[in-house]
N, C-alpha and C positions, 0 to 999 in steps of 0.2 A: 504493500500500500504506500509506503513512504517513497519508493521509487516512482510510482505512478504520479504521486502528488508533485514530486520534484520535476520529473521529465515532462509530464503532460499538462500540468497546471501552472506551476511557478516559473518554469523556464520560458514558456511563451507568454507568461503574465496574463492568464485568462481570468475572467470574472467568475470565479467559482467559490462558493461558500461551503465549508464543512461545518456542520453543527452536530457535535458528538456528545452523547451522554456517558455515564459511567466514569466520570473523571474522579480521581482520588481513590482513597481506600474505603469511602463510605458506601459503595455498592457491596456492602460487607459480606453478606452470606454467599455471594457469588464467587468469592475467592480471587486469587491472584490473576487468573485468566481474564477476569472481567473488570479489573481495577487498573485504570490507566493512570499511571503515576510518572511516566517518562515523556508523555506526549508533548507538552509545551516546550520542554528543553530540546527535543528533537526538531520540532517544526520551526522554532524561532531561528534555527541556524540556516534555513533555506531562504535564499534571496526572494524578495517580493512578497513573502508570506506575512500577514498580520495575525497576531495571536491574542485572543480575547478570553477573559475569564470573569463573567459577571458575579456579583456578590449575592444578589437575591432576585426575586421575580421581577420587580419593577426595573431594576438595572438591566436584567436580561431582555425585557421587552423593549426598552429604549435602544440598547446596543444592537439587538438583532435588526430592528428597523433601520438603524443607521448603517449597519453593515450591508443590508440589502440595497441601500441607496448610494453606496460607495464602491467604486470600481476596484477590482483586484482580488487576488486569492486571500481568503480569510479562514481562520480556524477558530470556531467558537466552542468553548469547552464548558459543559454543564455536568452537574452531579445527577445521579438518578433520583435520589430522594429529595423531599422538600427541605428547604433551609429557612431559618428565621427571617422575617421581614426587617430590613434596615432602612429602606428608603420609602418615602411617600411617592405617589404617582406623578407628582409634578416636578420631581428632580430630573434634571437633564444631564446627559453624558456626552462626551466627545471622544471618539476613538483616538487613542494616543495621549489622552490627558488623565492625570490622577484626580482623585476627589478626596480632599481633606475633610474628614468627618468630625474630628476633634483636634483643636490646636494645642500646642504646648512647646516648651523650650528645653526640657530636660532630656528627653529621648524620643525617637520617632519609631513607631511600629508601622512597617509597610507590609500590607497583606493583600490577598486577593481571594475571590471565591468564598467558600465556607469559612475560611480563616479570618475574614473581616469581622464577622460576628464574635469570634473567639478573641480577637484583638480588642474589641470594645469591652468584653467581659474582663479581660486582663487589665485594661486601663482603669476600670472601676475598682478592681481588687487593689491595684497599686495606689490609687487615690486614697483608699481606706488605710493603706499602710504608710501614707505620708508622702508618696511620690505623685505629685499632682500635675506636673508639667509633661504629660504624655501626649504626643501628637500621634493620631491614628490616621493613616493614609490608605485609602482603597486604591489599588493599582490594577484596574480591570484590563488594561492593555499591557502585556509584557513586551510586545513588539508591535509598533515602535514604543519604546519606553519613554515616559515623561521624565527626561533627565533633569529638567529644570526643577521639578518637584523634589527629586532625589537630592540634588545638590543643595537646594534651600534647606531641606531637612538636616543634611549633614552640617551645613554652616551654622544653622540656628540651634540645633539640638546637640551636636557633637558626638552622637552615638545613634546607631541604627540597628533595629531588629527586623528581619524579614520573617514572614509567616505564610506558609503555603502547604497545600495538600498535594505534594509533588516531591519527587526526588530532590535532594539537595543540589545535585549537579544539574546545571543547565537551565533551571527554571527562573523563578523570581529572584532568588538569592544570587544566581549567576549574573543575571542582567543588572541588578543593583550594584553588586560588588565590582563588576567590570567598569561601571560608570564611576564609582567612587575611587577605585584604585588609580584611575587615570587622571581624575580631576580634583578629588577632595578626600583623601584617605582619612577615615575615622574608625574608631572601634566598632566592630560589627558582630552580631550573633545571628543565628538562623534557626528557625523552627521548621523542620522539613523531614521527609523520610530519608533515612541514612543508608543508602546503597543496599536495599533489600527489597524483596517482593512482598506483596500483601498476603493476607490469609483470610480464611472464613471466620466470621464471628459477628456479634452485634456491632453496629456502627460506633456507639459510644465506647465500647470496649476496645475497638481497634484504634480509635482516635487517641485513647489513653495509652495503649500499648506502643504506639509509634510517636508519642509525644506531640500530638497535633491538637492542642487545646489551650485554653486560657492559662491553666497551671504552668504549662511548658513555656508559654510566652512570658509570664511573670518571672520565671526563673531566668530566662534569657535576658530580660531587661535588667535584672539584678546583677547578673554576671558582667 
């Protein structure tokens, strides 16, 4: 499939959209064969491809419509199960632009997909622990990355944590760290799958097993 996407869609730069479910480990009971945790890292390396991961229903609705109205190869990644609502219906999105949900100057959490909700939970926990300046950024487009938002977070906060339901290699952490190491190196931590396949189990149990939750984000911020 990757060869076909590369050769038949991206190389001639055709107007083809791929909308795929079963992103992350949360298609839990289906096991490793149905849990796509390498996809964004692979596809963002292909020229002309845009890679999008909405955080909730309203974000997905807006980004799907925008993708349909924008020319070029695009990969839209969705989870199988329902996710908590974060945005109201009137919030607008732009492909290639981040959305700051909560501002702060102590540390920036950059997340996408299901992990945006976990980042907001983590920010609440940290606030109760006395760390009140947590910036939470939803990065729905991994490619093209909103480098301006990343660099502003690094400059203002001085430390960055990425959170994604994806392998550590190649995904959101890869995109953000590539930007920072070239332009504004700061201390970084990552919440992601660590070079392993998924397994069968309840979604919450797998999120906990792979450290993909608010608790893990809180620990990363403290580190």
